[in-house]
C-alpha positions in Angstrom: 13.6 25.8 0.1 17.3 26.9 -0.4 17.9 23.7 1.4 15.8 21.7 -1.0 17.7 22.9 -3.8 21.1 22.9 -2.6 20.1 18.9 -1.9 19.2 18.5 -5.5 21.9 20.5 -6.7 24.6 18.5 -4.9 22.6 14.8 -5.9 22.0 15.6 -9.5 21.5 12.3 -10.2 19.8 11.4 -7.1 17.6 8.5 -6.8 16.3 8.9 -3.2 15.5 11.9 -1.2 15.3 12.2 2.9 14.0 15.5 3.8 12.2 13.9 7.1 11.1 16.8 9.6 12.7 19.4 7.8 9.5 21.5 8.5 9.2 22.6 4.8 5.8 23.4 5.4 3.5 24.3 2.3 5.8 26.4 0.5 8.4 23.9 0.2 6.1 21.3 -0.9 5.2 23.8 -3.8 8.8 24.5 -4.3 9.7 20.7 -4.5 6.9 19.9 -6.8 7.9 22.8 -9.2 11.7 21.1 -9.2 10.6 17.7 -9.7 8.4 18.7 -12.8 11.5 17.8 -14.7 13.7 15.3 -12.5 13.9 12.0 -14.4 16.0 10.1 -11.7 14.2 10.2 -8.3 12.4 7.3 -7.2 12.0 7.6 -3.4 10.9 10.4 -1.6 10.8 10.8 2.4 8.4 14.0 3.5 7.9 12.6 6.9 6.6 15.4 9.3 6.9 18.2 7.6 3.8 20.0 8.1 2.5 19.9 4.5 -1.2 19.8 4.9 -3.7 19.5 2.7 -2.7 22.4 0.3 0.9 21.3 -0.2 0.0 17.4 -0.7 -2.3 19.1 -4.0 1.0 20.3 -5.1 2.5 16.8 -4.8 -0.4 15.2 -6.0 -0.7 17.2 -9.7 2.8 16.4 -10.1 2.0 12.6 -9.7 -0.8 12.9 -11.8 0.4 15.2 -15.1 4.4 15.2 -15.2 6.5 12.4 -13.1 7.1 9.4 -14.3 10.0 7.8 -12.0 8.8 8.0 -8.3 8.0 4.7 -7.0 8.1 5.7 -3.3 6.6 8.6 -1.3 6.3 8.7 2.6 3.8 11.7 3.5 3.2 10.4 7.0 2.9 12.9 9.9 1.7 16.0 7.5 -1.5 17.1 9.1 -2.7 15.6 5.8 -6.8 15.2 6.0 -10.0 13.8 3.7 -9.0 17.1 1.1 -5.2 15.7 0.7 -6.3 12.1 0.4 -8.9 13.1 -2.3 -5.6 14.9 -4.4 -4.0 11.7 -3.9 -6.8 9.4 -5.3 -7.1 11.5 -8.1 -3.5 11.2 -9.1 -3.7 7.3 -8.5 -6.3 7.2 -10.8 -3.9 7.9 -13.6 -0.5 7.2 -12.3 1.3 4.2 -13.3 4.6 4.3 -11.6 3.8 4.9 -7.7 4.0 1.5 -6.2 4.3 2.8 -2.0 2.3 5.5 -0.5 2.6 6.1 3.4 -0.1 8.1 4.8 0.2 7.3 8.5 -0.1 9.6 11.4 -2.3 11.9 9.5 -5.9 13.2 10.0 -7.7 11.1 7.4 -11.4 10.0 8.2 -13.7 7.6 6.6 -14.2 10.1 3.6 -10.7 10.2 2.8 -10.6 6.5 3.1 -13.3 6.3 0.4 -11.5 8.6 -2.2 -8.4 6.6 -1.9 -10.4 3.0 -2.1 -12.2 4.5 -5.2 -8.9 5.0 -7.0 -8.0 1.6 -6.2 -10.6 0.3 -8.1 -8.8 1.2 -11.3 -4.9 1.9 -10.1 -2.5 -0.9 -11.3 1.0 -0.2 -10.1 0.3 0.2 -6.1 1.6 -2.5 -4.0 1.7 -1.0 -0.5 -0.7 1.1 0.9 0.1 2.6 4.6 -2.8 4.2 6.6 -2.1 3.4 10.1 -3.2 6.3 12.8 -5.8 7.6 10.8 -9.7 8.0 12.1 -10.5 5.5 9.2 -13.2 3.6 11.4 -15.4 0.9 10.2 -17.0 2.8 7.5 -13.8 3.5 5.9 -13.1 -0.1 6.3 -15.7 -0.9 4.4 -14.8 1.2 1.7 -11.5 -0.3 1.6 -12.9 -3.8 1.7 -14.9 -3.3 -1.6 -11.9 -1.7 -3.5 -9.9 -4.8 -2.7 -12.9 -6.8 -4.5 -11.3 -5.6 -7.7 -7.9 -4.5 -7.0 -5.5 -6.8 -8.5 -2.2 -5.4 -7.3 -2.0 -4.3 -3.6 0.1 -6.7 -1.6 0.2 -5.0 1.9 -2.2 -2.7 3.5 -1.2 -1.2 6.9 -4.2 -0.1 8.8 -3.4 -0.4 12.7 -4.8 2.0 15.0 -7.5 3.5 12.7 -10.5 2.8 15.1 -12.1 -0.4 13.5 -14.0 -2.7 15.4 -15.6 -6.3 15.2 -17.5 -4.8 12.0 -14.6 -3.3 10.0 -12.7 -6.5 10.5 -16.2 -8.5 8.9 -15.9 -6.1 6.1 -12.4 -7.0 5.4 -12.9 -10.7 5.9 -15.3 -10.8 3.7 -13.1 -9.0 0.8 -10.6 -11.4 1.7 -12.8 -14.9 0.5 -12.2 -13.6 -3.3 -9.1 -11.4 -3.0 -6.0 -13.0 -4.4 -3.3 -10.5 -4.2 -3.0 -9.2 -0.7 -0.5 -10.9 1.1 0.4 -8.5 4.3 -2.2 -6.9 6.4 -1.7 -5.1 9.9 -4.6 -4.5 12.0 -3.0 -4.0 15.4 -4.0 -1.7 17.8 -7.9 -1.5 16.7 -10.9 -2.9 18.8 -11.8 -6.2 16.7 -12.0 -8.5 19.6 -12.7 -11.8 19.7 -15.7 -11.6 17.2 -13.8 -9.6 14.7 -10.9 -12.3 14.9 -13.4 -14.9 14.1 -14.5 -13.6 11.1 -10.8 -13.2 9.9 -10.0 -17.0 10.9 -13.2 -18.1 9.1 -12.4 -16.4 5.7 -8.5 -18.1 6.1 -10.3 -21.2 5.4 -10.3 -20.5 2.1 -8.2 -17.5 1.3 -4.9 -18.9 0.0 -3.0 -15.7 -0.5 -2.6 -13.8 3.1 0.6 -14.8 4.9 0.8 -12.1 7.7 -1.9 -10.7 9.7 -1.1 -8.6 12.5 -3.8 -8.5 15.3 -1.8 -7.3 18.2 -3.7 -5.3 20.7 -7.1 -6.2 19.4 -8.7 -7.3 23.1 -9.2 -10.5 21.4 -8.7 -12.4 25.0 -9.2 -16.3 23.3 -5.5 -17.3 22.3 -7.0 -20.6 20.5 -8.6 -18.4 17.6 -4.8 -16.6 17.4 -3.1 -20.2 17.1 -5.5 -21.3 14.6 -5.2 -17.9 12.1 -1.2 -18.3 12.8 -1.6 -22.2 11.7 -3.3 -21.0 8.3 -1.3 -18.5 7.4 1.8 -20.9 7.8 0.2 -23.4 5.0 -0.4 -20.1 3.2 3.1 -18.9 3.2 4.4 -23.0 2.5 2.2 -23.1 -0.2 3.3 -19.7 -1.8 7.1 -21.1 -1.9 6.3 -23.9 -3.4 4.5 -22.3 -6.1 7.2 -19.7 -6.5 9.3 -22.9 -6.9 7.2 -24.6 -9.4 7.1 -21.0 -11.7 10.8 -21.1 -11.7 11.3 -24.7 -12.7 8.6 -23.8 -15.2 10.6 -20.6 -16.7 13.8 -22.7 -16.7 12.3 -25.0 -18.5 10.8 -23.0 -21.3 14.1 -20.7 -21.1 16.0 -24.1 -22.3 13.3 -24.7 -24.8 13.4 -21.2 -26.1 9.9 -20.5 -25.1 9.8 -18.3 -22.5 8.1 -15.7 -24.0 5.1 -17.9 -23.9 4.4 -17.4 -20.1 5.2 -13.7 -20.4 2.3 -13.2 -22.7 0.0 -15.4 -20.9 0.7 -13.9 -17.5 3.1 -11.2 -17.0 2.6 -11.0 -13.4 4.1 -14.5 -12.9 6.8 -14.1 -15.2 8.1 -11.0 -13.5 8.0 -12.9 -10.2 10.0 -15.6 -11.7 12.7 -13.2 -12.9 13.1 -11.8 -9.2 14.5 -15.2 -8.1 17.6 -14.9 -10.5 
């Protein structure tokens, strides 16, 4: 705890704090959460491998839910977090409006924890990256996440390698990709999706126009033709996305010349912000 205080004292206006593998435990998480109640600068917090557990996670979740308005990236990988910890974080995500990246890889979250997080995704409007790899989520958990993606409009990257999903889980995700228009990156490596699961995903890519990256490594698919088919469609989506961005930028530049850029901002703020990223 003294080490945490010293780091924050030395870097009073720090925007990024890396406490990876410091073994701060439950008490350290509580102490850190207390300090961050008044912090107004920290944006990235890395707590990978710190034995925080569910109760330590609760302190950080309450911080996100009630007081902190600056943190955008939180890494809680490898912290012995189970379903209860996932529930604490899900509750925070229902009201938090700043967090964009949440990493929960290498924990003990099962399908129930995935259900809690999925429910939060139905209403959360800021999270763009969620990493849940190397948990015990399974097909049922994948179903919960897929359902959330039917209504979520902000999540762009979903990391799900090694979560024990098979062809049924792949089918759930494929089904939601028929209508989801925001997810661009999906990692499904090291699962048991197989040939049939890959076929479900290939089929949905016939109509999906937004997914540009789909990692299916180590899934016992066998037939490389289906992998080639998937990669070809992903490449088309990527090219079309680049073309759309160029068109959006050209439109914005023209509106700027006419002093009318506020029109696109009020009509579609997401497109407006994506255009500004190119300047």
